[in-house]
C-alpha positions as CSV (number, residue, x, y, z in Angstrom):
1,M,-4.2,15.5,-4.5
2,T,-4.6,11.8,-5.0
3,E,-6.5,9.3,-2.9
4,I,-4.7,6.0,-2.5
5,V,-5.8,2.7,-1.0
6,I,-3.2,0.7,1.0
7,M,-3.4,-2.9,1.9
8,M,-3.1,-3.4,5.7
9,R,-2.7,-7.2,6.0
10,D,-1.0,-10.0,4.3
11,F,-2.8,-13.1,3.2
12,P,0.0,-15.6,2.6
13,H,-0.4,-18.5,0.1
14,P,1.7,-21.7,0.5
15,D,2.6,-21.6,-3.2
16,P,5.4,-19.1,-3.7
17,D,4.4,-18.3,-7.2
18,V,0.9,-17.4,-6.1
19,H,2.1,-15.6,-3.0
20,V,4.3,-13.1,-4.8
21,R,1.5,-12.1,-7.2
22,R,-0.8,-11.2,-4.4
23,Y,-1.1,-7.8,-2.8
24,H,0.9,-7.5,0.4
25,R,0.8,-5.3,3.5
26,G,1.8,-1.8,2.5
27,D,1.0,-2.2,-1.2
28,I,-1.1,0.4,-3.0
29,L,-4.2,-1.4,-4.2
30,D,-5.9,1.4,-6.0
31,Y,-5.7,5.1,-6.5
32,R,-8.0,7.8,-7.8
33,V,-8.2,11.6,-8.2
34,D,-9.2,13.5,-5.1
35,G,-12.9,13.3,-4.4
36,H,-13.6,9.9,-5.9
37,P,-16.9,8.5,-4.6
38,W,-15.8,5.4,-2.7
39,S,-18.5,3.1,-1.6
40,Q,-19.3,2.7,2.1
41,A,-18.0,-0.9,1.9
42,E,-14.7,0.3,0.5
43,L,-14.3,3.0,3.2
44,T,-15.1,0.7,6.1
45,Q,-13.2,-2.4,5.1
46,P,-10.6,-3.1,7.8
47,K,-8.1,-4.6,5.3
48,F,-7.7,-1.2,3.6
49,R,-6.8,2.4,4.4
50,H,-7.7,5.3,2.3
51,I,-5.3,8.2,2.3
52,R,-5.6,11.6,0.5
53,I,-2.1,12.8,0.0
54,G,-0.3,15.5,-1.9
55,L,1.0,13.2,-4.7
56,T,0.4,13.6,-8.4
57,M,-1.1,10.8,-10.4
58,T,2.3,10.3,-12.1
59,E,4.0,9.9,-8.7
60,V,1.4,7.3,-7.6
61,D,1.7,5.6,-11.0
62,F,5.4,5.1,-10.3
63,M,4.7,3.9,-6.7
64,A,2.0,1.5,-7.7
65,K,3.9,0.0,-10.7
66,S,3.6,-3.8,-11.1
67,E,6.8,-5.7,-11.8
68,D,7.4,-6.4,-15.4
69,D,10.8,-8.3,-15.5
70,P,10.0,-12.0,-15.3
71,I,13.7,-13.0,-16.0
72,K,14.9,-11.1,-12.9
73,N,12.8,-13.2,-10.6
74,K,12.6,-16.5,-12.6
75,G,9.1,-15.8,-13.7
76,R,7.7,-14.6,-10.3
77,L,6.3,-11.1,-10.5
78,W,5.3,-8.9,-7.5
79,A,1.8,-7.4,-7.8
80,R,3.5,-4.2,-6.8
81,V,7.2,-3.3,-6.9
82,R,7.1,-0.8,-4.1
83,K,5.3,-0.7,-0.8
84,F,4.9,1.5,2.3
85,D,6.9,0.3,5.3
86,L,3.9,0.1,7.7
87,D,6.1,-1.2,10.5
88,S,8.1,2.1,10.5
89,I,4.9,4.1,10.3
90,L,3.5,2.4,13.3
91,I,6.4,3.4,15.6
92,G,5.8,6.4,17.8
93,P,2.8,8.7,18.3
94,G,0.8,10.5,15.8
95,A,-2.6,10.8,14.1
96,F,-1.5,8.8,11.1
97,K,-0.5,5.9,13.2
98,E,-3.8,6.0,15.1
99,F,-5.6,6.1,11.8
100,L,-3.7,3.1,10.5
101,M,-4.4,1.1,13.7
102,D,-8.1,1.9,13.9
103,D,-10.0,-1.1,12.4
104,T,-13.3,0.5,13.4
105,R,-12.8,2.9,10.4
106,T,-14.5,5.8,12.2
107,V,-12.4,8.1,10.1
108,P,-12.7,6.8,6.5
109,I,-10.0,8.8,4.8
110,F,-6.8,10.3,6.3
111,I,-6.0,13.7,4.7
112,S,-2.5,15.1,4.6
113,S,-0.8,17.5,2.2
114,V,2.6,16.5,3.6
115,R,4.1,14.0,1.2
116,T,7.7,14.3,2.3
117,A,6.9,12.5,5.5
118,L,5.9,9.4,3.4
119,D,9.0,9.4,1.1
120,P,11.3,7.5,3.5
121,L,8.6,4.9,4.1
122,I,8.4,3.8,0.5
123,F,10.8,1.1,-0.6
124,E,11.3,-1.4,-3.4
125,K,10.6,-5.0,-2.6
126,G,13.6,-7.4,-3.1
127,D,14.0,-10.4,-5.3
128,A,10.8,-12.4,-5.4
129,D,12.7,-15.5,-4.6
130,D,13.8,-14.0,-1.2
131,F,10.3,-13.0,-0.1
132,T,9.3,-13.6,3.5
133,R,5.8,-14.0,4.8
134,V,5.2,-10.9,6.9
């Protein structure tokens, strides 16, 4: 399994060129092999969530890819091309939803071997010129 770190909040910037290069809500910030020794500060930071999920490093590499086509977006590059749709995750009951909403970080890492539940929640961001501040 792989442990991923997801950004839980947006920090908008008034300059669109700077804004699109920042990490956004739902972006994978970092990922490591299962059992990585995260610091206490990393595990308790309310801006992040750590998830241990049944994905290979290759699958996470694909999901966490940075944009590399400056012509497509007139020079603006997303920090990450894909993101988790956290708004969809936060609809309805469930332990995962409770984990994501808990800023106290009493449970530092959510563990799930069910990766198929996350597949429909991953999507590609659109044209960087069409970004909206979430």
